[in-house]
C-alpha positions in Angstrom: -20.2 33.1 42.7 -20.4 34.4 39.3 -16.4 33.7 39.6 -17.5 30.2 41.3 -19.9 29.3 38.1 -17.0 30.9 35.6 -14.0 28.3 37.1 -16.6 25.5 37.0 -17.7 25.9 33.3 -14.1 26.5 32.9 -13.0 23.3 35.0 -15.7 20.6 32.8 -14.5 22.2 29.4 -11.1 21.5 29.7 -11.9 18.1 31.2 -14.2 17.3 28.3 -11.3 18.2 26.2 -9.3 16.3 27.6 -11.5 13.2 27.0 -12.1 14.0 23.5 -8.0 14.0 22.6 -7.7 10.8 24.5 -10.6 9.8 23.3 -8.9 11.0 19.3 -5.7 9.8 20.1 -7.0 6.0 21.2 -9.8 5.6 18.6 -5.7 6.7 16.3 -4.1 3.9 17.6 -7.1 1.9 16.8 -6.9 2.8 12.7 -3.1 2.4 12.6 -3.4 -1.2 14.9 -6.2 -2.6 12.1 -4.6 -1.4 8.8 -2.7 -3.6 7.5 0.2 -2.8 4.3 0.1 -6.0 2.3 3.4 -6.0 -0.4 3.9 -7.7 -3.5 5.8 -8.0 -6.5 3.3 -7.2 -10.0 4.9 -10.7 -11.8 3.7 -14.1 -11.8 5.8 -16.0 -8.9 3.2 -13.3 -6.4 0.5 -15.1 -7.5 -1.2 -16.5 -4.2 -1.6 -13.1 -3.1 -2.8 -10.9 -6.3 -5.6 -14.5 -6.2 -5.9 -13.1 -2.3 -6.6 -9.8 -3.7 -8.7 -10.3 -6.4 -10.6 -12.5 -4.5 -12.1 -11.0 -1.7 -9.9 -13.7 0.2 -8.1 -10.9 2.8 -11.4 -8.8 3.0 -13.4 -11.6 4.2 -10.3 -12.9 6.3 -9.8 -9.7 7.6 -13.6 -8.6 7.9 -14.7 -4.6 7.3 -13.0 -3.6 10.1 -9.7 -3.4 9.3 -8.6 -1.4 6.3 -6.4 -3.2 3.7 -3.3 -1.0 2.0 -1.4 -2.4 -0.9 2.0 -1.2 -2.4 4.1 -3.6 -5.4 7.7 -3.6 -5.7 10.6 -4.1 -8.4 12.0 -6.0 -6.1 13.1 -8.1 -3.1 15.6 -5.2 -2.1 13.1 -3.1 -2.1 10.8 -5.0 -1.1 12.4 -5.3 2.1 13.2 -1.5 2.7 9.4 -0.9 2.5 9.4 -3.2 5.4 12.0 -2.1 7.5 10.0 1.9 7.1 6.9 -0.3 7.7 5.2 1.0 4.9 4.0 -2.9 4.2 3.1 -5.2 7.1 3.1 -8.3 5.7 3.6 -10.1 1.5 6.0 -11.8 -1.3 9.1 -11.7 -1.1 12.2 -14.4 -2.2 13.6 -15.6 0.8 17.0 -14.0 -0.7 16.7 -10.4 0.2 14.5 -11.4 3.6 17.2 -13.9 5.0 19.5 -11.3 4.0 17.8 -8.5 5.8 16.7 -11.2 9.0 20.8 -11.5 10.5 21.1 -7.7 10.1 17.4 -7.4 12.0 15.7 -10.2 13.5 12.4 -7.9 13.0 11.6 -10.1 10.3 9.9 -13.4 9.8 9.1 -16.1 7.0 5.6 -17.6 8.2 4.8 -19.6 4.8 5.9 -20.8 1.6 4.4 -19.0 -1.4 6.0 -20.3 -4.6 8.3 -23.2 -5.6 11.2 -22.9 -8.9 9.5 -20.5 -11.4 13.1 -19.9 -12.1 15.5 -21.1 -15.1 18.7 -20.3 -16.1 18.9 -19.7 -20.4 21.9 -19.3 -23.0 22.2 -16.8 -25.4 22.2 -17.8 -28.8 25.6 -17.6 -30.0 27.2 -17.8 -26.8 29.1 -21.3 -26.9 27.4 -22.6 -24.2 26.0 -26.1 -24.1 26.2 -27.1 -20.8 26.3 -25.6 -16.6 30.5 -26.2 -17.6 30.7 -23.7 -20.1 29.6 -20.5 -17.8 33.5 -20.9 -17.3 34.3 -17.1 -17.9 31.5 -16.4 -19.0 28.8 -12.8 -17.7 25.4 -14.5 -16.6 22.4 -11.5 -16.0 20.6 -11.8 -12.5 17.8 -9.5 -11.6 19.1 -8.3 -8.1 22.6 -8.6 -6.6 21.5 -11.0 -3.5 18.3 -11.4 -5.1 17.0 -15.5 -4.9 18.0 -16.3 -8.6 21.3 -14.5 -7.9 21.8 -17.6 -4.9 20.2 -20.1 -7.0 22.9 -19.5 -9.8 25.4 -20.1 -7.4 24.3 -23.0 -6.0 24.5 -24.4 -9.3 27.9 -22.8 -10.0 29.4 -24.9 -6.8 27.1 -28.3 -8.1 29.6 -27.5 -11.1 33.0 -26.6 -9.3 32.5 -23.1 -11.0 32.4 -19.7 -8.4 31.4 -15.6 -9.6 34.7 -13.8 -10.2 33.1 -11.7 -6.4 33.8 -15.1 -5.1 37.4 -15.8 -6.9 35.9 -17.7 -9.7 35.6 -16.9 -12.8 31.7 -16.4 -13.8 30.7 -12.8 -14.2 27.4 -11.9 -12.4 25.4 -9.0 -14.6 22.9 -7.7 -12.1 20.3 -6.0 -15.6 16.4 -6.1 -14.8 14.8 -9.5 -16.2 12.5 -7.6 -18.8 15.8 -6.3 -20.6 17.7 -9.6 -20.8 16.3 -10.4 -23.9 17.7 -6.9 -25.0 21.3 -8.2 -24.3 20.7 -11.9 -25.5 19.8 -10.2 -28.9 22.8 -7.3 -28.5 25.1 -10.0 -27.1 26.1 -8.6 -24.4 25.3 -11.6 -22.3 25.7 -15.1 -22.8 23.2 -17.0 -20.0 20.4 -15.8 -17.6 19.1 -17.4 -14.6 15.6 -15.7 -14.6 12.4 -15.5 -12.8 9.5 -17.2 -15.0 8.4 -15.5 -17.3 10.8 -14.1 -18.5 12.1 -17.4 -18.5 9.8 -18.0 -22.0 10.8 -14.9 -23.5 14.3 -15.8 -23.9 13.2 -18.7 -25.2 10.9 -17.7 -27.6 11.8 -13.7 -28.9 15.8 -13.9 -28.3 16.4 -17.6 -29.7 17.3 -18.6 -26.2 18.4 -22.3 -25.0 17.0 -23.6 -21.7 20.5 -24.5 -20.3 18.7 -25.8 -16.7 15.2 -26.0 -16.2 13.1 -25.0 -13.1 13.4 -28.8 -11.6 16.9 -29.1 -12.6 17.9 -25.4 -11.7 19.8 -24.9 -8.1 17.4 -27.4 -5.2 14.9 -27.8 -8.3 11.2 -28.5 -7.4 12.5 -27.7 -3.9 13.6 -24.5 -4.9 11.9 -21.4 -2.6 10.7 -19.2 -5.0 8.7 -16.8 -3.2 7.4 -16.9 0.1 5.3 -14.9 3.1 7.1 -12.1 5.3 5.9 -10.8 8.1 7.2 -7.8 10.4 7.5 -8.9 14.0 5.4 -6.0 15.4 2.8 -7.1 12.8 3.3 -10.7 14.1 2.4 -9.8 17.6 -1.5 -9.3 16.6 -2.2 -13.0 16.4 -5.3 -12.6 15.1 -4.4 -9.9 12.2 -1.1 -12.5 11.3 -4.2 -15.6 11.6 -6.5 -14.4 9.2 -3.8 -13.4 6.8 -2.6 -17.0 6.4 -6.1 -18.0 6.7 -6.3 -16.0 3.2 -2.9 -17.1 1.5 -3.9 -20.4 2.2 -7.3 -20.7 0.8 -5.6 -18.9 -2.4 -3.4 -21.3 -2.8 -5.6 -24.0 -2.7 -8.2 -22.3 -5.0 -5.2 -21.7 -7.6 -4.0 -25.6 -7.5 -8.0 -26.7 -8.0 -8.4 -24.0 -10.8 -5.1 -23.5 -13.0 -7.0 -21.6 -16.3 -9.7 -19.4 -13.9 -6.1 -18.4 -11.8 -4.8 -17.4 -15.3 -7.3 -15.0 -16.2 -7.1 -13.5 -12.6 -3.2 -13.0 -12.9 -3.2 -11.7 -16.8 -6.0 -9.7 -15.7 -4.8 -7.7 -12.0 -1.3 -7.4 -14.0 -3.1 -5.3 -16.6 -4.8 -3.2 -14.3 -1.7 -2.9 -12.6 0.6 -2.4 -15.2 -1.2 -1.2 -18.3 0.4 -4.1 -19.7 -1.1 -7.5 -21.1 0.7 -11.0 -20.3 0.6 -13.1 -23.3 -1.1 -16.6 -23.1 1.3 -18.6 -24.1 3.9 -16.8 -21.3 1.3 -17.4 -18.1 1.1 -20.8 -19.2 4.4 -21.4 -20.0 4.7 -19.5 -16.5 3.0 -21.4 -15.1 4.1 -25.2 -15.7 7.5 -24.1 -14.7 6.2 -23.0 -10.6 4.5 -25.1 -8.0 2.7 -22.9 -5.6 2.3 -24.6 -2.6 2.6 -23.1 1.2 5.4 -25.5 1.9 8.7 -24.6 3.3 11.6 -26.4 3.3 13.9 -25.4 5.7 17.0 -27.0 4.1 17.3 -25.2 1.0 16.3 -21.9 3.0 19.4 -22.4 5.2 21.7 -22.9 2.3 20.9 -20.0 1.1 22.7 -18.4 3.9 25.2 -20.4 3.5 25.5 -19.1 0.1 25.0 -15.4 0.5 28.0 -15.5 3.5 29.6 -17.5 1.4 29.4 -14.5 -1.1 30.1 -11.9 1.4 26.4 -10.4 0.7 26.1 -11.7 5.1 28.2 -11.5 8.3 26.9 -15.0 8.9 24.6 -17.2 8.0 22.4 -17.8 11.5 19.0 -17.6 10.8 17.9 -19.7 13.6 14.2 -18.0 14.9 13.8 -16.6 11.1 11.3 -19.4 10.3 7.5 -19.9 12.2 5.2 -21.5 10.2 3.8 -21.9 14.2 1.0 -20.2 12.6 0.7 -21.5 9.3 -0.3 -25.3 10.9 
């Protein structure tokens, strides 16, 4: 009897242990599924994400059972690398890096617009550049090779019958962090810069730069897609979370459109908390005047960006069929 009792006790303990392990494993899976990792850049063209975070729109949309994690990156390449390693599920990024990664791996999708414009072309003092054609033989700063501003510059050059040196032309593209571009202007190391705001304003007002193409003239003008919402394919499988994210995003876009002054204050505070540096109000005002916050996506522009990236040798194909999925947005 004693042996049978011991055997029964052993089996019972083992069974309870197995149930506990299964429950723990199931719970961990659930926790992972209920954590949303949001990525963005700490700059003005990512204002929709910043406002949604600061106003609590994501928390409101997801509910208390979903944990929100955020990750900031300095450029689109780092954003997409983080997305590739699942450190980011969804967030805002430039269309250039997104489509570059999509061509090699179909796991990433464009699900909404965020900001159009927000980028300008500025000539350095003493560069002799008065018009676009004057960039022939000149050096132009861009944030990162393959960035959205890189692609926009190539579009502008193409319209002036010019090409980058790497494509057999005469214009030298020089990658430099936007924050460093003013120093490059003052030191006369570059002749112009294709950059996002507020750095265009900084170049004009702190480095005596001259605006060559304003945001509504540069590349595709007001249809120039600067920032979009990108998401991993596995995140999009959860339709509820995907729709909740977009609900918060759309709410933020509407708030910014209706409350521009309050939105500026929100961004200034958020970026100061994040970086320890406070943006100049004049810089922010100038930046806001040169961008349009929107959920709209011009698919023709995105395709032309892909064509230009292929011509530049950044991607092997410009076939981006399936990249854009606006079904949940609509």
